[in-house]
C-alpha positions as CSV (number, residue, x, y, z in Angstrom):
1,X,-11.1,0.0,-13.2
2,X,-7.5,0.2,-12.2
3,X,-5.3,-2.9,-12.5
4,X,-3.7,-3.9,-9.2
5,X,0.0,-4.5,-9.7
6,X,1.3,-4.6,-6.2
7,X,1.5,-7.8,-4.2
8,X,1.7,-6.1,-0.8
9,X,-0.8,-7.1,1.9
10,X,-1.8,-5.6,5.2
11,X,0.5,-6.1,8.1
12,X,-1.2,-7.6,11.2
13,X,-0.4,-7.2,14.8
14,X,-1.8,-6.2,18.2
15,X,-2.5,-2.9,19.7
16,X,-1.5,-2.9,23.4
17,X,-3.1,-0.7,26.0
18,X,-1.4,0.3,29.3
19,X,-3.2,-2.7,30.9
20,X,-1.6,-4.9,28.2
21,X,-4.9,-5.8,26.6
22,X,-4.3,-7.0,23.0
23,X,-6.7,-6.1,20.2
24,X,-6.1,-7.1,16.6
25,X,-4.8,-4.3,14.3
26,X,-4.0,-4.0,10.6
27,X,-1.8,-1.6,8.8
28,X,-2.9,-1.3,5.2
29,X,-0.5,-0.5,2.3
30,X,-0.8,3.0,0.9
31,X,-2.4,2.2,-2.4
32,X,-2.7,5.0,-5.0
33,X,-4.2,5.0,-8.5
34,X,-1.8,6.2,-11.2
35,X,-2.0,6.5,-14.9
36,X,1.1,5.1,-16.6
37,X,1.3,4.9,-20.4
38,X,-2.5,5.5,-20.6
39,X,-3.4,2.6,-18.3
40,X,-4.7,3.0,-14.8
41,X,-2.8,1.0,-12.2
42,X,-2.9,0.6,-8.4
43,X,0.5,0.9,-6.8
44,X,1.8,1.6,-3.3
45,X,3.2,5.1,-2.9
46,X,6.8,3.7,-2.6
47,X,6.5,1.7,-5.8
48,X,5.1,4.7,-7.6
49,X,8.1,6.8,-6.6
50,X,10.4,4.2,-8.0
51,X,8.5,3.7,-11.3
52,X,8.1,7.4,-11.8
53,X,11.8,8.0,-11.2
54,X,12.7,5.4,-13.8
55,X,10.4,6.7,-16.5
56,X,11.5,10.4,-16.0
């Protein structure tokens, strides 16, 4: 099982229709599983780009 490193959580808000009805909505972070130094970790795509740039 991959270790979750990131601390990011879903953003919450409302979807609005043309009639201005509000329904709850979540935007989840883009979590990806990567192998870094032989260990599986869960990172967001943005964090993975940063880490992979530093290690290259």
